C-alpha atoms as an extended CHARMM CRD file, in Angstrom:
* protein
*
       150  EXT
         1         1  MET       CA              0.0190000000        0.0210000000       -0.0050000000  PROA      1               0.0000000000
         2         2  ILE       CA              1.3190000000        3.4300000000       -0.9870000000  PROA      2               0.0000000000
         3         3  ASP       CA              0.8960000000        6.2480000000        1.4690000000  PROA      3               0.0000000000
         4         4  ILE       CA              0.0130000000        9.3550000000       -0.5200000000  PROA      4               0.0000000000
         5         5  MET       CA              1.1110000000       11.6600000000        2.3550000000  PROA      5               0.0000000000
         6         6  GLU       CA              4.6250000000       10.2380000000        2.1740000000  PROA      6               0.0000000000
         7         7  LYS       CA              7.0790000000       12.4820000000        0.3420000000  PROA      7               0.0000000000
         8         8  PRO       CA              8.8390000000       10.8630000000       -2.5580000000  PROA      8               0.0000000000
         9         9  THR       CA             12.5060000000       10.3300000000       -2.0030000000  PROA      9               0.0000000000
        10        10  PRO       CA             14.6500000000       12.4330000000       -4.3190000000  PROA      10              0.0000000000
        11        11  THR       CA             16.2420000000       10.4680000000       -7.0980000000  PROA      11              0.0000000000
        12        12  PRO       CA             19.9330000000       10.9700000000       -7.8510000000  PROA      12              0.0000000000
        13        13  LEU       CA             18.9570000000       12.6570000000      -11.0950000000  PROA      13              0.0000000000
        14        14  ASN       CA             16.9150000000       15.2760000000       -9.2550000000  PROA      14              0.0000000000
        15        15  ALA       CA             19.8950000000       16.0660000000       -7.0090000000  PROA      15              0.0000000000
        16        16  GLU       CA             22.1870000000       16.4900000000      -10.0240000000  PROA      16              0.0000000000
        17        17  TRP       CA             19.6210000000       18.6510000000      -11.7460000000  PROA      17              0.0000000000
        18        18  MET       CA             19.3320000000       20.8260000000       -8.6680000000  PROA      18              0.0000000000
        19        19  LEU       CA             23.0880000000       21.2940000000       -8.5830000000  PROA      19              0.0000000000
        20        20  ILE       CA             23.1420000000       22.6270000000      -12.1340000000  PROA      20              0.0000000000
        21        21  PHE       CA             20.0090000000       24.6640000000      -11.4600000000  PROA      21              0.0000000000
        22        22  ALA       CA             21.8240000000       26.2540000000       -8.4310000000  PROA      22              0.0000000000
        23        23  CYS       CA             24.7550000000       27.0390000000      -10.7410000000  PROA      23              0.0000000000
        24        24  TRP       CA             22.3370000000       28.6890000000      -13.2170000000  PROA      24              0.0000000000
        25        25  LEU       CA             20.7790000000       30.7280000000      -10.3640000000  PROA      25              0.0000000000
        26        26  LEU       CA             24.2450000000       31.9640000000       -9.2860000000  PROA      26              0.0000000000
        27        27  ALA       CA             25.2820000000       32.8420000000      -12.8370000000  PROA      27              0.0000000000
        28        28  THR       CA             21.9960000000       34.6180000000      -13.4660000000  PROA      28              0.0000000000
        29        29  ALA       CA             22.3050000000       36.5360000000      -10.1920000000  PROA      29              0.0000000000
        30        30  GLY       CA             25.8920000000       37.4960000000      -11.0760000000  PROA      30              0.0000000000
        31        31  THR       CA             24.8610000000       38.6540000000      -14.5020000000  PROA      31              0.0000000000
        32        32  LEU       CA             21.8560000000       40.6740000000      -13.2600000000  PROA      32              0.0000000000
        33        33  GLY       CA             23.9070000000       42.0830000000      -10.3830000000  PROA      33              0.0000000000
        34        34  SER       CA             26.6590000000       43.3250000000      -12.6620000000  PROA      34              0.0000000000
        35        35  LEU       CA             24.0790000000       44.8860000000      -15.0030000000  PROA      35              0.0000000000
        36        36  PHE       CA             22.3740000000       46.5130000000      -11.9800000000  PROA      36              0.0000000000
        37        37  PHE       CA             25.6480000000       48.0020000000      -10.7630000000  PROA      37              0.0000000000
        38        38  SER       CA             26.5150000000       49.4730000000      -14.1280000000  PROA      38              0.0000000000
        39        39  GLU       CA             23.1210000000       50.3910000000      -15.6420000000  PROA      39              0.0000000000
        40        40  VAL       CA             21.0810000000       51.3230000000      -12.5530000000  PROA      40              0.0000000000
        41        41  MET       CA             23.6750000000       52.5040000000      -10.0700000000  PROA      41              0.0000000000
        42        42  GLY       CA             25.8730000000       54.0640000000      -12.7620000000  PROA      42              0.0000000000
        43        43  LEU       CA             29.1320000000       52.4110000000      -11.6520000000  PROA      43              0.0000000000
        44        44  LYS       CA             31.3750000000       52.2810000000      -14.7340000000  PROA      44              0.0000000000
        45        45  PRO       CA             32.9120000000       48.7670000000      -15.0580000000  PROA      45              0.0000000000
        46        46  CYS       CA             36.6750000000       48.6510000000      -15.2490000000  PROA      46              0.0000000000
        47        47  VAL       CA             38.7200000000       46.4000000000      -17.5590000000  PROA      47              0.0000000000
        48        48  LEU       CA             38.8870000000       43.5250000000      -15.0660000000  PROA      48              0.0000000000
        49        49  CYS       CA             35.1460000000       43.7880000000      -14.3980000000  PROA      49              0.0000000000
        50        50  TRP       CA             34.5740000000       43.3420000000      -18.1400000000  PROA      50              0.0000000000
        51        51  TYR       CA             36.7310000000       40.2840000000      -18.2040000000  PROA      51              0.0000000000
        52        52  GLN       CA             34.7910000000       38.7750000000      -15.3720000000  PROA      52              0.0000000000
        53        53  ARG       CA             31.5080000000       39.5670000000      -17.1330000000  PROA      53              0.0000000000
        54        54  ILE       CA             32.8040000000       37.9300000000      -20.2900000000  PROA      54              0.0000000000
        55        55  PHE       CA             33.0880000000       34.6570000000      -18.4420000000  PROA      55              0.0000000000
        56        56  MET       CA             29.9600000000       34.9560000000      -16.2530000000  PROA      56              0.0000000000
        57        57  TYR       CA             27.4150000000       35.8900000000      -18.9600000000  PROA      57              0.0000000000
        58        58  PRO       CA             27.7900000000       32.7280000000      -21.1010000000  PROA      58              0.0000000000
        59        59  LEU       CA             27.4550000000       30.5330000000      -18.0120000000  PROA      59              0.0000000000
        60        60  VAL       CA             23.7620000000       31.5270000000      -17.8290000000  PROA      60              0.0000000000
        61        61  VAL       CA             23.2050000000       30.0500000000      -21.2870000000  PROA      61              0.0000000000
        62        62  VAL       CA             25.4890000000       27.0150000000      -20.7830000000  PROA      62              0.0000000000
        63        63  PHE       CA             23.6970000000       26.0010000000      -17.5940000000  PROA      63              0.0000000000
        64        64  LEU       CA             20.2550000000       26.5950000000      -19.0650000000  PROA      64              0.0000000000
        65        65  VAL       CA             21.0200000000       24.3990000000      -22.1250000000  PROA      65              0.0000000000
        66        66  GLY       CA             22.5250000000       21.7820000000      -19.7750000000  PROA      66              0.0000000000
        67        67  LEU       CA             19.3370000000       21.6090000000      -17.7180000000  PROA      67              0.0000000000
        68        68  PHE       CA             16.8230000000       20.6120000000      -20.4060000000  PROA      68              0.0000000000
        69        69  PRO       CA             17.4960000000       17.6990000000      -20.5870000000  PROA      69              0.0000000000
        70        70  LEU       CA             20.2100000000       17.3080000000      -17.9580000000  PROA      70              0.0000000000
        71        71  GLU       CA             23.5210000000       16.9100000000      -19.7490000000  PROA      71              0.0000000000
        72        72  ARG       CA             26.5620000000       15.3720000000      -18.1370000000  PROA      72              0.0000000000
        73        73  SER       CA             28.7460000000       17.3400000000      -20.5350000000  PROA      73              0.0000000000
        74        74  VAL       CA             27.7190000000       20.6480000000      -18.9230000000  PROA      74              0.0000000000
        75        75  PHE       CA             30.5930000000       20.1200000000      -16.5370000000  PROA      75              0.0000000000
        76        76  ARG       CA             33.1010000000       19.9100000000      -19.3970000000  PROA      76              0.0000000000
        77        77  TYR       CA             31.9500000000       23.2550000000      -20.9000000000  PROA      77              0.0000000000
        78        78  ALA       CA             31.1780000000       25.2550000000      -17.7470000000  PROA      78              0.0000000000
        79        79  LEU       CA             34.1490000000       24.4400000000      -15.4790000000  PROA      79              0.0000000000
        80        80  PRO       CA             36.8970000000       25.9960000000      -17.7360000000  PROA      80              0.0000000000
        81        81  ILE       CA             34.7710000000       29.1440000000      -18.1780000000  PROA      81              0.0000000000
        82        82  ALA       CA             34.1970000000       29.4050000000      -14.4200000000  PROA      82              0.0000000000
        83        83  LEU       CA             37.8590000000       28.7760000000      -13.5860000000  PROA      83              0.0000000000
        84        84  ILE       CA             39.0470000000       31.5310000000      -15.9370000000  PROA      84              0.0000000000
        85        85  GLY       CA             36.5000000000       33.9410000000      -14.5930000000  PROA      85              0.0000000000
        86        86  TRP       CA             37.5870000000       33.0240000000      -11.0230000000  PROA      86              0.0000000000
        87        87  GLY       CA             41.2050000000       33.7690000000      -11.9830000000  PROA      87              0.0000000000
        88        88  PHE       CA             40.2640000000       37.2510000000      -13.2090000000  PROA      88              0.0000000000
        89        89  ALA       CA             38.1670000000       37.8470000000      -10.0220000000  PROA      89              0.0000000000
        90        90  VAL       CA             41.1030000000       36.8650000000       -7.7530000000  PROA      90              0.0000000000
        91        91  TYR       CA             43.4840000000       39.0850000000       -9.7950000000  PROA      91              0.0000000000
        92        92  HSD       CA             40.9680000000       41.9560000000       -9.4890000000  PROA      92              0.0000000000
        93        93  TYR       CA             40.7040000000       41.4270000000       -5.7400000000  PROA      93              0.0000000000
        94        94  LEU       CA             44.4900000000       41.5350000000       -5.4760000000  PROA      94              0.0000000000
        95        95  VAL       CA             44.5080000000       44.7860000000       -7.4170000000  PROA      95              0.0000000000
        96        96  TYR       CA             41.7860000000       46.1780000000       -5.0960000000  PROA      96              0.0000000000
        97        97  SER       CA             43.7020000000       45.1220000000       -2.0680000000  PROA      97              0.0000000000
        98        98  GLY       CA             46.9330000000       46.7860000000       -3.2590000000  PROA      98              0.0000000000
        99        99  TYR       CA             48.9690000000       43.5800000000       -3.6910000000  PROA      99              0.0000000000
       100       100  ILE       CA             49.4560000000       44.1570000000       -7.4590000000  PROA      100             0.0000000000
       101       101  PRO       CA             51.7640000000       47.0620000000       -8.3070000000  PROA      101             0.0000000000
       102       102  GLU       CA             50.3910000000       49.8790000000      -10.4150000000  PROA      102             0.0000000000
       103       103  SER       CA             52.6500000000       48.8910000000      -13.3330000000  PROA      103             0.0000000000
       104       104  LEU       CA             50.8090000000       45.5340000000      -13.6350000000  PROA      104             0.0000000000
       105       105  GLN       CA             47.2970000000       46.9410000000      -13.5050000000  PROA      105             0.0000000000
       106       106  PRO       CA             45.3500000000       46.9860000000      -16.8080000000  PROA      106             0.0000000000
       107       107  CYS       CA             43.3060000000       49.9790000000      -15.7110000000  PROA      107             0.0000000000
       108       108  SER       CA             42.2510000000       53.0800000000      -17.5550000000  PROA      108             0.0000000000
       109       109  THR       CA             42.0720000000       56.4940000000      -15.9590000000  PROA      109             0.0000000000
       110       110  ASP       CA             38.2770000000       56.8080000000      -16.3090000000  PROA      110             0.0000000000
       111       111  ALA       CA             37.5200000000       53.4330000000      -14.6980000000  PROA      111             0.0000000000
       112       112  SER       CA             40.2920000000       52.3470000000      -12.3700000000  PROA      112             0.0000000000
       113       113  CYS       CA             40.4380000000       48.7090000000      -11.2690000000  PROA      113             0.0000000000
       114       114  ALA       CA             41.8470000000       49.7470000000       -7.9340000000  PROA      114             0.0000000000
       115       115  ASP       CA             39.0420000000       52.1910000000       -6.9760000000  PROA      115             0.0000000000
       116       116  ILE       CA             36.6320000000       50.9350000000       -4.3520000000  PROA      116             0.0000000000
       117       117  ASP       CA             33.2280000000       51.9970000000       -5.7050000000  PROA      117             0.0000000000
       118       118  LEU       CA             31.0900000000       49.8350000000       -3.4480000000  PROA      118             0.0000000000
       119       119  GLU       CA             31.5290000000       48.1030000000       -0.1530000000  PROA      119             0.0000000000
       120       120  LEU       CA             28.7350000000       46.1690000000        1.4740000000  PROA      120             0.0000000000
       121       121  LEU       CA             28.9480000000       45.7120000000        5.2520000000  PROA      121             0.0000000000
       122       122  GLY       CA             32.2640000000       47.5390000000        5.1320000000  PROA      122             0.0000000000
       123       123  PHE       CA             34.3020000000       44.7390000000        3.5810000000  PROA      123             0.0000000000
       124       124  ILE       CA             32.4410000000       43.0260000000        0.6910000000  PROA      124             0.0000000000
       125       125  THR       CA             33.6550000000       44.5000000000       -2.5460000000  PROA      125             0.0000000000
       126       126  ILE       CA             32.5550000000       43.7630000000       -6.1400000000  PROA      126             0.0000000000
       127       127  PRO       CA             35.5680000000       41.5720000000       -6.8270000000  PROA      127             0.0000000000
       128       128  MET       CA             34.9100000000       39.6330000000       -3.6290000000  PROA      128             0.0000000000
       129       129  MET       CA             31.2890000000       39.0020000000       -4.7060000000  PROA      129             0.0000000000
       130       130  SER       CA             32.6360000000       37.8040000000       -8.0240000000  PROA      130             0.0000000000
       131       131  ILE       CA             35.1080000000       35.4180000000       -6.2910000000  PROA      131             0.0000000000
       132       132  LEU       CA             32.3270000000       34.0680000000       -4.0890000000  PROA      132             0.0000000000
       133       133  SER       CA             29.9970000000       33.4750000000       -7.0790000000  PROA      133             0.0000000000
       134       134  TYR       CA             32.6290000000       31.7340000000       -9.1720000000  PROA      134             0.0000000000
       135       135  THR       CA             33.8230000000       29.6680000000       -6.2020000000  PROA      135             0.0000000000
       136       136  ALA       CA             30.2800000000       28.5240000000       -5.4640000000  PROA      136             0.0000000000
       137       137  ILE       CA             29.7070000000       27.6010000000       -9.1200000000  PROA      137             0.0000000000
       138       138  ILE       CA             33.0140000000       25.6710000000       -9.2280000000  PROA      138             0.0000000000
       139       139  VAL       CA             32.2110000000       23.7570000000       -6.0160000000  PROA      139             0.0000000000
       140       140  LEU       CA             28.7400000000       22.8690000000       -7.2750000000  PROA      140             0.0000000000
       141       141  LEU       CA             30.1670000000       21.7050000000      -10.6430000000  PROA      141             0.0000000000
       142       142  LEU       CA             32.6960000000       19.4970000000       -8.8050000000  PROA      142             0.0000000000
       143       143  LEU       CA             29.8750000000       18.0190000000       -6.6670000000  PROA      143             0.0000000000
       144       144  PHE       CA             27.8790000000       17.4480000000       -9.8690000000  PROA      144             0.0000000000
       145       145  ARG       CA             30.8780000000       15.6730000000      -11.4490000000  PROA      145             0.0000000000
       146       146  LYS       CA             31.3680000000       13.4930000000       -8.3710000000  PROA      146             0.0000000000
       147       147  ARG       CA             27.7140000000       12.4500000000       -8.3390000000  PROA      147             0.0000000000
       148       148  MET       CA             27.6970000000       11.7360000000      -12.0610000000  PROA      148             0.0000000000
       149       149  LEU       CA             30.7200000000        9.4230000000      -11.9940000000  PROA      149             0.0000000000
       150       150  PRO       CA             29.6540000000        5.7630000000      -12.2670000000  PROA      150             0.0000000000
């Protein structure tokens, strides 16, 4: 006898789908957040911000295509994009923090990569938000890969 009040146990496929869906949500939030900062708040993106955007924006499409139907190969396409974006985010954070000398900064005078335009709670900067987004996406992709291995 089947109890209709009993919740169905999640299948492994549902868990993997949820991991990629969470990646899609993070990429979408990062994309919309960057557009909000530049288009609504009027913060002009610097060179390094543009590089991070270049690698975040396609992740929205890659994850969406990988969800319907769930594709194992989404890992193969999304991980390199996320890792490169993460590298730019870390470099940008190092520039923000003053660890990178001015001679190695790819900044222009009108949109400096070292200027702190926004700090949430006194310490969360735009590059830090980017690092956190890319890190979460990478971790979720690695969990997805581990679950998909036979």
